[in-house]
HTML snippet that shows the backbone in 3Dmol.js (N, CA, C, O; Angstrom):
<script src="https://3Dmol.org/build/3Dmol-min.js"></script>
<div id="view" style="width:600px;height:400px;position:relative"></div>
<script>
const pdb = `
ATOM      1  N   MET A   1     -22.895 -14.157 -19.263  1.00  0.00           N
ATOM      2  CA  MET A   1     -21.697 -14.287 -18.330  1.00  0.00           C
ATOM      3  C   MET A   1     -20.638 -13.377 -18.904  1.00  0.00           C
ATOM      4  O   MET A   1     -19.970 -12.725 -18.101  1.00  0.00           O
ATOM      5  N   ILE A   2     -20.406 -13.257 -20.185  1.00  0.00           N
ATOM      6  CA  ILE A   2     -19.367 -12.465 -20.752  1.00  0.00           C
ATOM      7  C   ILE A   2     -19.620 -10.994 -20.395  1.00  0.00           C
ATOM      8  O   ILE A   2     -18.661 -10.224 -20.342  1.00  0.00           O
ATOM      9  N   ASP A   3     -20.821 -10.586 -20.158  1.00  0.00           N
ATOM     10  CA  ASP A   3     -21.162  -9.156 -19.790  1.00  0.00           C
ATOM     11  C   ASP A   3     -20.514  -8.773 -18.489  1.00  0.00           C
ATOM     12  O   ASP A   3     -20.233  -7.592 -18.285  1.00  0.00           O
ATOM     13  N   PHE A   4     -20.252  -9.740 -17.565  1.00  0.00           N
ATOM     14  CA  PHE A   4     -19.711  -9.437 -16.292  1.00  0.00           C
ATOM     15  C   PHE A   4     -18.176  -9.313 -16.196  1.00  0.00           C
ATOM     16  O   PHE A   4     -17.647  -8.822 -15.199  1.00  0.00           O
ATOM     17  N   ILE A   5     -17.526  -9.733 -17.171  1.00  0.00           N
ATOM     18  CA  ILE A   5     -16.007  -9.717 -17.259  1.00  0.00           C
ATOM     19  C   ILE A   5     -15.455  -8.339 -16.932  1.00  0.00           C
ATOM     20  O   ILE A   5     -14.567  -8.246 -16.084  1.00  0.00           O
ATOM     21  N   PRO A   6     -15.923  -7.272 -17.548  1.00  0.00           N
ATOM     22  CA  PRO A   6     -15.465  -5.926 -17.272  1.00  0.00           C
ATOM     23  C   PRO A   6     -15.645  -5.577 -15.951  1.00  0.00           C
ATOM     24  O   PRO A   6     -14.725  -4.986 -15.387  1.00  0.00           O
ATOM     25  N   TYR A   7     -16.849  -5.882 -15.240  1.00  0.00           N
ATOM     26  CA  TYR A   7     -17.066  -5.583 -13.855  1.00  0.00           C
ATOM     27  C   TYR A   7     -16.051  -6.315 -13.024  1.00  0.00           C
ATOM     28  O   TYR A   7     -15.492  -5.674 -12.133  1.00  0.00           O
ATOM     29  N   PHE A   8     -15.751  -7.550 -13.201  1.00  0.00           N
ATOM     30  CA  PHE A   8     -14.768  -8.304 -12.455  1.00  0.00           C
ATOM     31  C   PHE A   8     -13.424  -7.557 -12.603  1.00  0.00           C
ATOM     32  O   PHE A   8     -12.723  -7.361 -11.611  1.00  0.00           O
ATOM     33  N   ALA A   9     -13.045  -7.121 -13.887  1.00  0.00           N
ATOM     34  CA  ALA A   9     -11.768  -6.564 -13.988  1.00  0.00           C
ATOM     35  C   ALA A   9     -11.759  -5.251 -13.264  1.00  0.00           C
ATOM     36  O   ALA A   9     -10.687  -4.907 -12.767  1.00  0.00           O
ATOM     37  N   GLY A  10     -12.730  -4.525 -13.143  1.00  0.00           N
ATOM     38  CA  GLY A  10     -12.869  -3.254 -12.511  1.00  0.00           C
ATOM     39  C   GLY A  10     -12.688  -3.433 -10.978  1.00  0.00           C
ATOM     40  O   GLY A  10     -12.003  -2.668 -10.299  1.00  0.00           O
ATOM     41  N   VAL A  11     -13.367  -4.516 -10.487  1.00  0.00           N
ATOM     42  CA  VAL A  11     -13.193  -4.803  -8.943  1.00  0.00           C
ATOM     43  C   VAL A  11     -11.784  -5.137  -8.677  1.00  0.00           C
ATOM     44  O   VAL A  11     -11.205  -4.618  -7.723  1.00  0.00           O
ATOM     45  N   ILE A  12     -11.185  -5.991  -9.478  1.00  0.00           N
ATOM     46  CA  ILE A  12      -9.764  -6.477  -9.288  1.00  0.00           C
ATOM     47  C   ILE A  12      -8.861  -5.334  -9.306  1.00  0.00           C
ATOM     48  O   ILE A  12      -7.937  -5.261  -8.495  1.00  0.00           O
ATOM     49  N   THR A  13      -9.100  -4.341 -10.280  1.00  0.00           N
ATOM     50  CA  THR A  13      -8.191  -3.211 -10.369  1.00  0.00           C
ATOM     51  C   THR A  13      -8.398  -2.310  -9.195  1.00  0.00           C
ATOM     52  O   THR A  13      -7.423  -1.715  -8.737  1.00  0.00           O
ATOM     53  N   LEU A  14      -9.644  -2.151  -8.642  1.00  0.00           N
ATOM     54  CA  LEU A  14      -9.810  -1.318  -7.388  1.00  0.00           C
ATOM     55  C   LEU A  14      -9.046  -2.003  -6.196  1.00  0.00           C
ATOM     56  O   LEU A  14      -8.363  -1.364  -5.396  1.00  0.00           O
ATOM     57  N   LEU A  15      -9.225  -3.346  -6.155  1.00  0.00           N
ATOM     58  CA  LEU A  15      -8.596  -4.036  -5.038  1.00  0.00           C
ATOM     59  C   LEU A  15      -6.998  -3.866  -5.039  1.00  0.00           C
ATOM     60  O   LEU A  15      -6.350  -3.655  -4.014  1.00  0.00           O
ATOM     61  N   PHE A  16      -6.484  -3.979  -6.247  1.00  0.00           N
ATOM     62  CA  PHE A  16      -5.001  -3.687  -6.348  1.00  0.00           C
ATOM     63  C   PHE A  16      -4.656  -2.338  -5.966  1.00  0.00           C
ATOM     64  O   PHE A  16      -3.664  -2.126  -5.267  1.00  0.00           O
ATOM     65  N   GLY A  17      -5.456  -1.356  -6.403  1.00  0.00           N
ATOM     66  CA  GLY A  17      -5.193   0.076  -6.071  1.00  0.00           C
ATOM     67  C   GLY A  17      -5.240   0.224  -4.589  1.00  0.00           C
ATOM     68  O   GLY A  17      -4.352   0.867  -4.030  1.00  0.00           O
ATOM     69  N   VAL A  18      -6.235  -0.338  -3.891  1.00  0.00           N
ATOM     70  CA  VAL A  18      -6.352  -0.224  -2.423  1.00  0.00           C
ATOM     71  C   VAL A  18      -5.119  -0.846  -1.747  1.00  0.00           C
ATOM     72  O   VAL A  18      -4.533  -0.254  -0.842  1.00  0.00           O
ATOM     73  N   ALA A  19      -4.736  -2.051  -2.203  1.00  0.00           N
ATOM     74  CA  ALA A  19      -3.641  -2.723  -1.656  1.00  0.00           C
ATOM     75  C   ALA A  19      -2.345  -1.949  -1.845  1.00  0.00           C
ATOM     76  O   ALA A  19      -1.527  -1.886  -0.927  1.00  0.00           O
ATOM     77  N   PHE A  20      -2.148  -1.370  -3.000  1.00  0.00           N
ATOM     78  CA  PHE A  20      -0.951  -0.540  -3.317  1.00  0.00           C
ATOM     79  C   PHE A  20      -0.840   0.645  -2.361  1.00  0.00           C
ATOM     80  O   PHE A  20       0.205   0.897  -1.762  1.00  0.00           O
ATOM     81  N   ALA A  21      -1.979   1.373  -2.239  1.00  0.00           N
ATOM     82  CA  ALA A  21      -2.095   2.551  -1.335  1.00  0.00           C
ATOM     83  C   ALA A  21      -1.804   2.127   0.127  1.00  0.00           C
ATOM     84  O   ALA A  21      -1.148   2.866   0.861  1.00  0.00           O
ATOM     85  N   TYR A  22      -2.262   1.014   0.520  1.00  0.00           N
ATOM     86  CA  TYR A  22      -1.969   0.539   1.930  1.00  0.00           C
ATOM     87  C   TYR A  22      -0.456   0.212   2.056  1.00  0.00           C
ATOM     88  O   TYR A  22       0.218   0.530   3.035  1.00  0.00           O
ATOM     89  N   ALA A  23      -0.011  -0.422   1.025  1.00  0.00           N
ATOM     90  CA  ALA A  23       1.525  -0.772   1.165  1.00  0.00           C
ATOM     91  C   ALA A  23       2.310   0.467   1.153  1.00  0.00           C
ATOM     92  O   ALA A  23       3.315   0.495   1.864  1.00  0.00           O
ATOM     93  N   LEU A  24       2.007   1.479   0.463  1.00  0.00           N
ATOM     94  CA  LEU A  24       2.750   2.699   0.484  1.00  0.00           C
ATOM     95  C   LEU A  24       2.716   3.406   1.851  1.00  0.00           C
ATOM     96  O   LEU A  24       3.727   3.819   2.419  1.00  0.00           O
ATOM     97  N   THR A  25       1.491   3.505   2.319  1.00  0.00           N
ATOM     98  CA  THR A  25       1.361   4.178   3.610  1.00  0.00           C
ATOM     99  C   THR A  25       1.979   3.415   4.770  1.00  0.00           C
ATOM    100  O   THR A  25       2.541   4.018   5.685  1.00  0.00           O
ATOM    101  N   ASN A  26       1.877   2.081   4.736  1.00  0.00           N
ATOM    102  CA  ASN A  26       2.490   1.196   5.780  1.00  0.00           C
ATOM    103  C   ASN A  26       3.933   1.364   5.737  1.00  0.00           C
ATOM    104  O   ASN A  26       4.576   1.484   6.780  1.00  0.00           O
ATOM    105  N   THR A  27       4.524   1.381   4.487  1.00  0.00           N
ATOM    106  CA  THR A  27       5.937   1.449   4.416  1.00  0.00           C
ATOM    107  C   THR A  27       6.514   2.834   4.840  1.00  0.00           C
ATOM    108  O   THR A  27       7.571   2.886   5.470  1.00  0.00           O
ATOM    109  N   SER A  28       5.855   3.900   4.512  1.00  0.00           N
ATOM    110  CA  SER A  28       6.280   5.194   5.004  1.00  0.00           C
ATOM    111  C   SER A  28       6.181   5.348   6.512  1.00  0.00           C
ATOM    112  O   SER A  28       6.999   6.077   7.073  1.00  0.00           O
ATOM    113  N   LYS A  29       5.270   4.737   7.196  1.00  0.00           N
ATOM    114  CA  LYS A  29       5.128   4.797   8.567  1.00  0.00           C
ATOM    115  C   LYS A  29       6.441   4.006   9.207  1.00  0.00           C
ATOM    116  O   LYS A  29       7.084   4.509  10.128  1.00  0.00           O
ATOM    117  N   LYS A  30       6.746   2.820   8.671  1.00  0.00           N
ATOM    118  CA  LYS A  30       7.863   2.046   9.131  1.00  0.00           C
ATOM    119  C   LYS A  30       9.144   2.791   8.875  1.00  0.00           C
ATOM    120  O   LYS A  30      10.075   2.696   9.674  1.00  0.00           O
ATOM    121  N   ASP A  31       9.224   3.511   7.818  1.00  0.00           N
ATOM    122  CA  ASP A  31      10.566   4.243   7.410  1.00  0.00           C
ATOM    123  C   ASP A  31      10.721   5.376   8.356  1.00  0.00           C
ATOM    124  O   ASP A  31      11.846   5.677   8.753  1.00  0.00           O
ATOM    125  N   ALA A  32       9.552   6.092   8.785  1.00  0.00           N
ATOM    126  CA  ALA A  32       9.602   7.116   9.788  1.00  0.00           C
ATOM    127  C   ALA A  32      10.058   6.566  11.092  1.00  0.00           C
ATOM    128  O   ALA A  32      10.871   7.243  11.721  1.00  0.00           O
ATOM    129  N   GLU A  33       9.662   5.469  11.572  1.00  0.00           N
ATOM    130  CA  GLU A  33      10.031   4.757  12.912  1.00  0.00           C
ATOM    131  C   GLU A  33      11.535   4.399  12.810  1.00  0.00           C
ATOM    132  O   GLU A  33      12.305   4.529  13.761  1.00  0.00           O
ATOM    133  N   LEU A  34      11.900   3.938  11.582  1.00  0.00           N
ATOM    134  CA  LEU A  34      13.330   3.531  11.518  1.00  0.00           C
ATOM    135  C   LEU A  34      14.302   4.729  11.539  1.00  0.00           C
ATOM    136  O   LEU A  34      15.348   4.669  12.186  1.00  0.00           O
ATOM    137  N   GLU A  35      13.957   5.797  10.841  1.00  0.00           N
ATOM    138  CA  GLU A  35      14.697   7.077  10.892  1.00  0.00           C
ATOM    139  C   GLU A  35      14.790   7.609  12.274  1.00  0.00           C
ATOM    140  O   GLU A  35      15.842   8.106  12.674  1.00  0.00           O
ATOM    141  N   LYS A  36      13.629   7.517  13.091  1.00  0.00           N
ATOM    142  CA  LYS A  36      13.700   8.019  14.461  1.00  0.00           C
ATOM    143  C   LYS A  36      14.696   7.108  15.271  1.00  0.00           C
ATOM    144  O   LYS A  36      15.502   7.642  16.032  1.00  0.00           O
ATOM    145  N   LYS A  37      14.654   5.801  15.125  1.00  0.00           N
ATOM    146  CA  LYS A  37      15.692   4.938  15.869  1.00  0.00           C
ATOM    147  C   LYS A  37      16.982   5.167  15.438  1.00  0.00           C
ATOM    148  O   LYS A  37      17.893   5.072  16.261  1.00  0.00           O
ATOM    149  N   ILE A  38      17.240   5.476  14.195  1.00  0.00           N
ATOM    150  CA  ILE A  38      18.627   5.721  13.658  1.00  0.00           C
ATOM    151  C   ILE A  38      19.134   7.033  14.341  1.00  0.00           C
ATOM    152  O   ILE A  38      20.259   7.048  14.839  1.00  0.00           O
ATOM    153  N   LYS A  39      18.359   8.090  14.373  1.00  0.00           N
ATOM    154  CA  LYS A  39      18.680   9.371  14.881  1.00  0.00           C
ATOM    155  C   LYS A  39      19.000   9.219  16.442  1.00  0.00           C
ATOM    156  O   LYS A  39      19.953   9.814  16.944  1.00  0.00           O
ATOM    157  N   GLU A  40      18.151   8.389  17.178  1.00  0.00           N
ATOM    158  CA  GLU A  40      18.374   8.213  18.575  1.00  0.00           C
ATOM    159  C   GLU A  40      19.633   7.463  18.848  1.00  0.00           C
ATOM    160  O   GLU A  40      20.307   7.734  19.842  1.00  0.00           O
ATOM    161  N   SER A  41      19.980   6.525  17.999  1.00  0.00           N
ATOM    162  CA  SER A  41      21.186   5.720  18.209  1.00  0.00           C
ATOM    163  C   SER A  41      22.447   6.506  17.884  1.00  0.00           C
ATOM    164  O   SER A  41      23.518   6.152  18.376  1.00  0.00           O
ATOM    165  N   LYS A  42      22.366   7.531  17.098  1.00  0.00           N
ATOM    166  CA  LYS A  42      23.672   8.356  16.722  1.00  0.00           C
ATOM    167  C   LYS A  42      23.893   9.293  17.860  1.00  0.00           C
ATOM    168  O   LYS A  42      25.034   9.711  18.057  1.00  0.00           O
ATOM    169  N   LEU A  43      22.930   9.653  18.608  1.00  0.00           N
ATOM    170  CA  LEU A  43      23.146  10.695  19.702  1.00  0.00           C
ATOM    171  C   LEU A  43      23.908  10.156  20.876  1.00  0.00           C
ATOM    172  O   LEU A  43      24.158  10.884  21.837  1.00  0.00           O
TER     173      LEU A  43
END
`;
const viewer = $3Dmol.createViewer("view");
viewer.addModel(pdb, "pdb");
viewer.setStyle({}, {cartoon: {color: "spectrum"}});
viewer.zoomTo();
viewer.render();
</script>
């Protein structure tokens, strides 16, 4: 059972990496939409 601990750690690390990348891409899309709305409201 101890032999599997590094594999579990690797899987958890990959899941955190995927979640972090998704959070960054999702945030940048929302920022782009927000900037567009701000520019439209100033005109």
